[in-house]
N, C-alpha and C positions, 0 to 999 in steps of 0.2 A: 318412531324416532330413533335417530342413529345412537349406536352404542358408544362408549368412550374410546374404543380402539379406532373406530372409523373417524370420530372427531379429531383424535390425535393425528391421524394420518392427513386428514384434510388441513389441520393447523401446520403440520410440517410442510406440506406442499405450498401452502400459502407463504410460509417463511421463506422457503427456497425461491419462490417467485419474486418476493420483495427484494432478497439478496441480489438476484439477477437483474432486477430493474435498477437497483442501486449502482451496480457495476456499469450498466449501460449508460445511466444518467452521468456518472463520473467521466466516462469516455466521451460522451457527447459534449459535456462541459469543457473538456480539455481540447477537443476538436474545434469548438466555437472560439475558444481563447486563441488557439494557433491561427485560425482564419482571420480573427480580428487583427492580430498583430501583422500578418501578411498584408492585409488591405490597407492598414495604416502606413506600412512601409511603401506599398505601391503608390498610394495616393500622395504621400509626402514627397516622393521622388518626381511626380508629375507636376506639382505645383511650381510655377515660376516664382522666383524670389521677388517680392513686391517691395519697391522702395518707398519708405515712409518718410514724410517730411514733418519737421516740428511746426507748431502753430505760427511762429514768426515767419518762417519761410513760405508756408503755404498761403498765409494771408497776403504776404507781398507778391507772391505770383498771381494771386486772384485780384489784387488791387483794392483789397478791403482791410478794415482794421482786424486786429486780433479778437476784440471783443465781438465783433460781427460775426466772425468765423466761429467762435465758440457758441454763439447763439444759434447759428445755422446747424452746427453739430447737435446741439441740444433739441433742435426742432426736427432732427433726422433728415434734413436736407442735403447734408454732406456726410458721407460715412467717414468715421475715424475710429482709431483704437486707442484706449487708455493704456498708458504705461503701467505695468503691474506695480501696485503699491505706491503709486503716486498720483499726482493731480494732472499730469502732462498728457497731452493728446498728440497722437501721430496720425497724419492724414496720408493715405495712400496717393502716390503720384498720379494714379489713374483717375482719382476723384478730381484733382486739379485740372487734368486734361479734359475731363468730361464737362466741367463747367466753363472751360475756355471756348468750346465750340458752340 
């Protein structure tokens, strides 16, 4: 059985190893955070601005009623984005073009 001195030394080594691991984890966490920020910047600069149309205009272009368009959105047949905090929908112009052809 190990004596108290060797047990204390072992515990000290373990504590040092845990401190080292903690430092490495903090550095890794910071690196991941920076990489995520850079990736978001890179991706957002590559995305083209998407023109969004209100329900009224999108329905008129498609030649259907607004309620029909809302139903198609609800069924997932037409992609749309809800205005934050509201009940309004915006339909990407690309969706209208897709359904025209």
